VEXDREN-2710 file (C-alpha; in Angstrom, 1 decimal):
% VEXDREN-2710
k/r/px/py/pz
1/MET/-57.0/-165.7/28.9
2/LYS/-59.0/-169.0/29.2
3/LYS/-59.6/-170.9/26.0
4/ILE/-62.9/-172.0/24.4
5/LEU/-63.6/-174.1/21.4
6/PHE/-66.1/-172.7/18.9
7/LEU/-67.7/-175.1/16.3
8/THR/-69.7/-173.6/13.5
9/ASN/-70.8/-174.7/10.0
10/LEU/-69.1/-172.3/7.7
11/ILE/-66.3/-169.6/8.0
12/PRO/-68.2/-166.6/9.4
13/TYR/-66.8/-164.4/6.7
14/PRO/-67.6/-162.5/4.5
15/LEU/-70.7/-161.2/6.3
16/ASP/-73.0/-161.9/3.4
17/ASN/-75.8/-163.8/5.2
18/GLY/-77.7/-163.7/8.5
19/GLY/-76.0/-166.8/10.0
20/LYS/-72.5/-165.5/9.3
21/ILE/-73.3/-162.1/10.7
22/LYS/-74.7/-163.6/13.9
23/SER/-71.8/-166.0/14.4
24/HIS/-69.2/-163.4/13.6
25/ASN/-70.5/-161.0/16.2
26/ILE/-70.8/-163.7/18.8
27/ILE/-67.1/-164.6/18.2
28/LYS/-66.1/-160.9/18.5
29/ALA/-67.9/-160.6/21.8
30/LEU/-66.4/-163.8/23.2
31/SER/-62.9/-162.8/22.1
32/GLN/-63.0/-159.9/24.7
33/LYS/-62.7/-162.5/27.5
34/TYR/-61.5/-165.7/25.8
35/ASP/-58.9/-167.1/23.4
36/ILE/-60.9/-168.9/20.8
37/ASP/-60.1/-172.0/18.7
38/LEU/-62.4/-172.0/15.8
39/MET/-63.3/-175.1/13.8
40/CYS/-65.6/-174.9/10.7
41/PHE/-66.1/-175.9/7.1
42/SER/-65.6/-173.9/3.9
43/ASN/-68.0/-174.6/1.1
44/ASN/-65.2/-174.8/-1.4
45/GLU/-61.4/-174.5/-1.6
46/SER/-61.5/-170.9/-2.6
47/ASP/-63.5/-169.9/0.5
48/LYS/-60.6/-171.0/2.7
49/LYS/-58.9/-167.6/2.0
50/TYR/-61.5/-166.0/4.3
51/ALA/-59.9/-167.9/7.2
52/GLN/-57.2/-165.2/7.4
53/LYS/-59.9/-162.6/8.0
54/MET/-60.8/-164.4/11.3
55/LEU/-57.3/-164.6/12.7
56/GLY/-57.5/-161.1/14.0
57/ILE/-60.3/-162.2/16.2
58/VAL/-59.7/-165.9/17.0
59/LYS/-56.5/-167.5/18.3
60/ASN/-56.5/-170.4/15.9
61/ILE/-58.7/-171.6/13.1
62/HIS/-59.0/-175.0/11.4
63/VAL/-61.0/-175.2/8.2
64/ILE/-62.2/-178.3/6.4
65/PRO/-63.3/-177.8/2.7
66/LYS/-66.6/-179.5/2.1
67/THR/-69.5/-178.7/-0.3
68/LEU/-72.5/-178.1/2.0
69/ILE/-74.5/-175.5/0.0
70/ARG/-75.5/-176.0/-3.6
71/SER/-78.4/-175.6/-6.0
72/THR/-81.8/-176.0/-4.4
73/SER/-83.2/-177.7/-7.6
74/PHE/-85.9/-180.4/-7.3
75/LYS/-83.4/-182.9/-8.7
76/ASN/-80.8/-182.1/-6.0
77/PHE/-83.6/-182.2/-3.3
78/ILE/-84.6/-185.7/-4.3
79/LYS/-81.0/-186.9/-4.6
80/ASP/-79.9/-185.5/-1.3
81/TYR/-82.8/-186.4/0.9
82/SER/-83.1/-189.9/-0.6
83/LYS/-79.6/-190.5/0.9
84/SER/-80.9/-190.2/4.4
85/LEU/-83.8/-192.6/4.1
86/PHE/-81.9/-195.4/5.7
87/SER/-80.0/-193.2/8.2
88/LEU/-81.0/-192.4/11.8
89/TYR/-79.8/-188.8/11.1
90/PRO/-81.7/-186.4/8.8
91/TYR/-79.8/-185.3/5.7
92/SER/-79.6/-181.7/6.9
93/ILE/-77.6/-182.9/9.9
94/ASN/-75.7/-185.9/8.4
95/LYS/-74.1/-183.9/5.7
96/TYR/-72.1/-182.0/8.3
97/TYR/-70.4/-185.2/9.6
98/ASP/-66.8/-185.5/8.3
99/ASN/-64.1/-187.8/9.6
100/ARG/-61.4/-185.1/9.0
101/PHE/-63.4/-182.7/11.2
102/LYS/-63.9/-185.4/13.9
103/GLU/-60.2/-186.3/14.0
104/GLU/-59.1/-182.7/14.4
105/LEU/-61.8/-182.1/17.0
106/VAL/-60.6/-185.1/19.1
107/ARG/-57.0/-184.0/18.8
108/LYS/-57.8/-180.5/20.1
109/LEU/-59.9/-181.8/23.0
110/THR/-57.1/-184.2/24.0
111/LYS/-54.4/-181.5/23.7
112/ASP/-56.1/-178.4/25.1
113/ASP/-58.1/-177.5/28.2
114/TYR/-61.2/-175.6/27.2
115/GLU/-63.5/-173.7/29.5
116/PHE/-66.4/-174.8/27.4
117/VAL/-67.4/-175.8/23.8
118/TYR/-69.6/-173.3/21.9
119/VAL/-71.7/-175.2/19.3
120/ASP/-72.9/-172.7/16.8
121/HIS/-75.9/-174.2/14.7
122/LEU/-77.7/-177.4/15.5
123/PRO/-76.0/-179.6/12.8
124/MET/-72.7/-179.3/14.7
125/MET/-74.2/-181.3/17.5
126/VAL/-73.6/-184.3/15.2
127/TYR/-70.2/-184.3/17.0
128/PHE/-71.7/-184.4/20.5
129/LYS/-70.3/-187.7/21.6
130/TYR/-66.8/-186.3/21.2
131/ILE/-67.5/-183.1/23.3
132/LYS/-69.9/-184.6/25.9
133/ASN/-67.2/-184.5/28.7
134/HIS/-67.1/-180.7/28.4
135/LYS/-69.6/-178.0/29.1
136/VAL/-71.6/-177.3/26.0
137/ILE/-73.4/-174.2/24.9
138/LEU/-75.7/-174.8/21.9
139/ASP/-76.6/-171.7/19.9
140/GLN/-79.9/-172.3/18.1
141/HIS/-80.0/-169.9/15.1
142/ASN/-83.5/-171.3/14.4
143/VAL/-85.8/-174.0/15.6
144/GLU/-84.8/-176.2/12.6
145/SER/-87.7/-178.7/12.9
146/LEU/-90.2/-175.8/12.9
147/ILE/-88.8/-174.5/9.6
148/PHE/-89.1/-178.0/8.1
149/LYS/-92.7/-178.3/9.3
150/ARG/-93.7/-175.0/7.8
151/MET/-91.9/-175.9/4.6
152/ILE/-93.9/-179.1/4.2
153/ILE/-97.1/-177.2/4.8
154/ASN/-96.3/-174.6/2.2
155/ASP/-95.0/-177.0/-0.6
156/ASN/-97.4/-178.5/-3.1
157/ASN/-95.0/-181.0/-4.5
158/ILE/-96.0/-184.5/-3.3
159/PHE/-92.5/-186.0/-3.5
160/LYS/-91.1/-183.1/-1.4
161/LYS/-93.9/-183.5/1.1
162/ILE/-93.2/-187.3/1.5
163/LEU/-89.4/-186.9/1.8
164/GLY/-89.8/-183.7/3.8
165/SER/-92.1/-185.5/6.3
166/ILE/-89.5/-188.3/6.9
167/GLU/-86.8/-185.6/7.3
168/TYR/-89.0/-183.6/9.7
169/ILE/-89.5/-186.6/12.0
170/LYS/-85.8/-187.4/12.1
171/LEU/-84.9/-183.7/12.5
172/LEU/-87.4/-183.2/15.3
173/ASN/-86.0/-186.2/17.2
174/PHE/-82.4/-185.0/16.7
175/GLU/-83.2/-181.5/17.8
176/LYS/-85.0/-182.6/21.0
177/LYS/-82.1/-184.9/21.9
178/SER/-79.5/-182.2/21.2
179/ILE/-81.0/-179.5/23.3
180/LEU/-81.4/-181.8/26.2
181/GLN/-77.8/-182.9/25.9
182/SER/-76.5/-179.3/26.1
183/ASN/-75.6/-177.6/29.3
184/HIS/-77.2/-174.4/28.1
185/VAL/-79.1/-173.4/24.9
186/ILE/-79.2/-169.9/23.4
187/CYS/-82.1/-169.0/21.1
188/LEU/-83.2/-165.9/19.3
189/SER/-86.7/-165.1/20.6
190/GLU/-89.3/-165.8/23.2
191/ASP/-91.3/-167.6/20.5
192/ASP/-88.4/-170.0/19.9
193/LYS/-87.9/-170.4/23.7
194/LYS/-91.5/-171.6/24.0
195/VAL/-91.0/-174.2/21.3
196/LEU/-87.7/-175.5/23.0
197/SER/-89.4/-175.6/26.4
198/SER/-92.1/-177.8/24.8
199/PHE/-89.3/-180.2/24.0
200/GLY/-88.6/-180.6/27.7
201/LEU/-85.9/-178.0/28.2
202/SER/-86.2/-176.3/31.5
203/ASN/-86.4/-172.5/31.5
204/GLU/-83.2/-172.0/33.5
205/LYS/-81.2/-173.8/30.7
206/VAL/-82.3/-171.6/27.9
207/SER/-81.5/-167.9/27.3
208/VAL/-83.0/-165.6/24.7
209/LEU/-80.2/-163.6/23.0
210/PRO/-81.3/-161.7/19.9
211/ILE/-79.1/-161.1/16.9
212/HIS/-76.9/-158.1/17.4
213/ILE/-75.3/-156.2/14.5
214/ASP/-72.2/-154.1/14.3
215/LEU/-72.7/-151.1/12.0
216/GLU/-69.6/-149.6/10.6
217/LYS/-71.1/-146.2/9.7
218/ASN/-74.2/-144.1/10.2
219/TYR/-77.1/-144.2/7.7
220/ASN/-79.6/-141.6/6.7
221/TYR/-82.9/-142.3/5.0
222/LYS/-83.9/-140.1/2.1
223/VAL/-87.4/-140.1/0.7
224/SER/-87.5/-140.7/-3.1
225/LYS/-87.8/-137.4/-4.9
226/ASP/-88.5/-138.7/-8.5
227/GLY/-91.7/-140.6/-7.6
228/LYS/-90.0/-143.9/-8.4
229/ILE/-90.0/-146.4/-5.5
230/ASN/-87.3/-149.0/-5.3
231/LEU/-88.2/-152.2/-3.4
232/LEU/-85.5/-154.5/-2.0
233/PHE/-85.6/-158.2/-1.3
234/LEU/-82.4/-159.3/0.4
235/GLY/-81.4/-162.9/1.1
236/SER/-79.6/-166.0/-0.1
237/MET/-81.7/-168.1/-2.4
238/SER/-80.0/-171.3/-1.0
239/TRP/-82.4/-170.9/2.0
240/TYR/-85.8/-172.3/1.1
241/PRO/-87.9/-169.7/3.0
242/ASN/-86.3/-166.8/0.9
243/GLN/-86.9/-168.6/-2.4
244/HIS/-90.5/-169.5/-1.4
245/GLY/-91.1/-165.9/-0.2
246/ILE/-89.9/-164.0/-3.3
247/LYS/-91.7/-166.4/-5.6
248/TRP/-94.9/-165.8/-3.7
249/PHE/-94.4/-162.0/-3.9
250/MET/-93.6/-162.0/-7.7
251/GLU/-96.5/-164.2/-8.5
252/ASN/-99.1/-162.6/-6.2
253/VAL/-98.1/-159.0/-5.5
254/TRP/-95.8/-157.8/-8.3
255/PRO/-98.4/-158.1/-11.1
256/LYS/-100.4/-155.3/-9.4
257/LEU/-97.4/-153.1/-9.1
258/LYS/-95.3/-153.5/-12.2
259/ASP/-97.2/-151.0/-14.3
260/LYS/-96.8/-148.3/-11.6
261/ASN/-93.7/-146.4/-10.5
262/PHE/-91.9/-149.4/-8.9
263/ASN/-88.6/-151.2/-9.4
264/ILE/-87.6/-154.3/-7.4
265/TYR/-84.1/-155.5/-6.6
266/ILE/-83.8/-159.2/-5.7
267/VAL/-80.4/-159.4/-4.1
268/GLY/-78.9/-162.7/-2.9
269/SER/-76.6/-165.6/-3.9
270/ASN/-77.6/-168.7/-5.8
271/PRO/-80.8/-167.6/-7.5
272/PRO/-82.3/-170.5/-9.5
273/GLU/-83.7/-170.2/-13.0
274/VAL/-87.2/-169.9/-11.6
275/ILE/-86.1/-166.6/-9.9
276/LYS/-83.8/-165.4/-12.7
277/LYS/-86.7/-165.5/-15.1
278/TYR/-88.4/-162.6/-13.3
279/GLN/-85.8/-160.1/-14.7
280/ASN/-87.5/-160.4/-18.1
281/ASP/-89.6/-157.6/-16.7
282/LYS/-87.6/-154.4/-17.2
283/ASN/-88.3/-153.2/-13.7
284/VAL/-87.0/-156.3/-12.0
285/PHE/-83.3/-156.8/-11.2
286/VAL/-82.0/-160.2/-10.0
287/THR/-78.4/-159.5/-8.9
288/GLY/-77.2/-162.8/-7.6
289/TYR/-74.3/-162.6/-5.1
290/VAL/-73.0/-159.0/-4.5
291/ASP/-70.0/-157.9/-2.5
292/ASP/-71.6/-154.7/-1.3
293/VAL/-75.1/-155.1/0.0
294/ASP/-75.0/-151.5/1.3
295/MET/-75.1/-150.2/-2.3
296/TYR/-78.6/-151.6/-2.7
297/ILE/-79.7/-150.7/0.8
298/GLU/-78.8/-147.0/0.0
299/LYS/-80.4/-147.3/-3.5
300/CYS/-83.8/-148.7/-2.3
301/ASP/-86.7/-147.1/-0.4
302/VAL/-88.3/-150.1/1.2
303/SER/-87.2/-153.6/2.2
304/ILE/-89.8/-156.4/1.7
305/VAL/-89.8/-159.6/3.8
306/PRO/-92.6/-161.8/2.4
307/LEU/-91.7/-164.9/4.4
308/PHE/-94.2/-167.6/5.3
309/VAL/-91.6/-170.2/6.4
310/GLY/-88.9/-169.8/9.0
311/SER/-87.9/-169.6/12.7
312/GLY/-85.5/-167.5/14.7
313/GLN/-84.9/-163.9/13.6
314/ARG/-84.4/-162.3/10.3
315/VAL/-81.1/-160.5/10.2
316/LYS/-82.3/-158.6/7.1
317/ILE/-85.0/-156.9/9.3
318/ILE/-82.6/-156.0/12.1
319/GLU/-80.0/-154.8/9.6
320/SER/-82.7/-152.7/7.9
321/PHE/-83.7/-151.1/11.2
322/GLY/-80.1/-150.2/11.9
323/LYS/-79.6/-148.8/8.4
324/LYS/-82.8/-146.8/8.4
325/ILE/-84.6/-148.5/5.6
326/PRO/-88.3/-149.1/6.2
327/VAL/-89.6/-152.7/6.2
328/ILE/-92.8/-154.4/5.1
329/SER/-92.9/-157.9/6.4
330/THR/-95.2/-160.8/7.2
331/ALA/-95.8/-161.5/10.8
332/ILE/-93.7/-164.8/10.4
333/GLY/-91.0/-162.8/8.7
334/ALA/-90.8/-160.4/11.8
335/GLU/-91.3/-163.3/14.3
336/GLY/-89.1/-162.9/17.3
337/ILE/-88.3/-159.2/16.7
338/LYS/-89.5/-156.5/18.9
339/TYR/-91.7/-154.1/16.9
340/SER/-94.8/-152.0/16.8
341/ASP/-96.9/-152.4/13.7
342/ARG/-97.1/-149.1/11.7
343/GLU/-94.7/-147.4/14.0
344/ASP/-91.3/-149.0/13.2
345/ILE/-92.4/-151.7/10.7
346/MET/-95.4/-152.4/8.4
347/ILE/-96.9/-155.9/8.8
348/ALA/-98.7/-157.5/5.8
349/ASP/-99.8/-161.1/5.8
350/ASN/-101.5/-161.5/2.4
351/LYS/-101.3/-160.1/-1.1
352/GLU/-104.0/-157.5/-0.5
353/GLU/-102.2/-156.1/2.5
354/PHE/-98.9/-156.1/0.7
355/ILE/-100.3/-154.3/-2.3
356/ALA/-102.1/-151.7/-0.1
357/GLU/-99.0/-150.9/2.0
358/ILE/-96.8/-150.5/-1.1
359/ILE/-99.3/-148.4/-3.0
360/ASN/-99.8/-146.3/0.0
361/ILE/-96.1/-145.4/-0.2
362/LEU/-96.7/-143.5/-3.4
363/LYS/-99.4/-141.5/-1.7
364/LYS/-97.5/-140.8/1.6
365/PRO/-93.7/-141.1/1.1
366/PHE/-93.0/-139.0/4.1
367/LYS/-94.4/-141.8/6.3
368/LEU/-91.3/-143.8/5.5
369/GLN/-89.0/-141.2/7.0
370/ILE/-90.9/-141.5/10.3
371/ILE/-90.9/-145.3/10.3
372/SER/-87.2/-145.4/9.5
373/GLU/-86.3/-143.2/12.5
374/LYS/-88.5/-145.2/14.9
375/ALA/-86.9/-148.4/13.6
376/TYR/-83.4/-147.1/14.2
377/GLU/-84.3/-146.3/17.8
378/ASN/-85.5/-149.8/18.2
379/PHE/-82.2/-151.1/16.8
380/LYS/-80.1/-149.0/19.2
381/GLU/-82.0/-150.2/22.2
382/ASN/-82.2/-153.9/21.4
383/TYR/-79.9/-155.1/18.6
384/SER/-76.7/-153.1/18.6
385/ALA/-73.5/-155.2/18.8
386/GLN/-72.2/-152.7/21.5
387/ILE/-74.5/-154.3/24.1
388/LEU/-73.8/-157.9/23.1
389/PRO/-70.7/-158.7/25.2
390/SER/-72.3/-158.0/28.6
391/LYS/-75.4/-160.0/27.7
392/LEU/-73.3/-163.0/26.6
393/GLU/-71.1/-162.8/29.7
394/ALA/-74.1/-163.0/31.9
395/ILE/-75.2/-166.2/30.2
396/ILE/-71.7/-167.7/30.6
397/ASN/-71.5/-166.8/34.3
398/ASP/-74.8/-168.7/34.9
399/LEU/-73.3/-171.7/33.1
400/LYS/-70.2/-171.6/35.3
401/LYS/-72.5/-171.9/38.4
402/ASP/-73.8/-175.3/37.2
END
């Protein structure tokens, strides 16, 4: 089989966040037609053990240990983003440059003949000058500059706004340059495609390829019989939109629910103290990182996605569709996903709408069963990993024609 080089930010295993799930399934789909050399970072030395899990899928893997994800405290924000004030690159890109990675990349490109280089996540384009003589596919998990713009709008901290604005300008320029340097760009939604097109990218050079998920078993939704409704918020707290979203929910929506028959499970790695404090309420459970997300999906009645910042697609919604757990989301949270409001999802964009939708569950729990079945049909038609390889191959065939 022909060989390709796949560059991504972190080892796409375990499948404990949306980015890893997407990257892992793309690699599995590509491995049906190509031998894959995978290059990536591990956030710490202990994570390197997960490299062995990928060797059944890729031909070779080279992992560089480097701390890329840590606490999202205000102190760390100021420290990290101040570093990039005098750099042409934004901090969120610059932190991925590593001489060890560069040297191994150059060695591989000199030694091996690759059909193309698959750049997974925008920050890996920091190595473009070393791969520019090869065909390059850039997989945009998000429109990164759009996330930063929304973050600045939603943050009230003046120092974050100032540093964030500088970062945004640099990130926007880097993103525009990177997509125009690529031979082809993959994005997650028509909304993202419109933004990328506004950067000057021609329509024939960008393809929409939604997130596809491989379900290992079948799920059945069961309506709560004891009158107690369990809410689920799922997502890493290292990602600002998740942290912002659950804080908004707990401060604006939860006070109207906590004296009623509700529990809420906040499931995700790296919760800061400002999130942990919510578990002082006896009906709030902040788990931190968990090995088995399914345990909470099966325990809970409704998944909530109160996001007001973001881009791309929320894996948590697609995963919920596939696992038959009904979803209440903001329009931004469900952005880029095919849905019909009140048929396969419930859209709520402010606290009054969230409260009304959740309270209504107590009155009409049978409604959740109908929504979960509709959502599952949506998943099978649009987001199952079984249909991913053929979609991906069509994109690559178009690239070969260039």
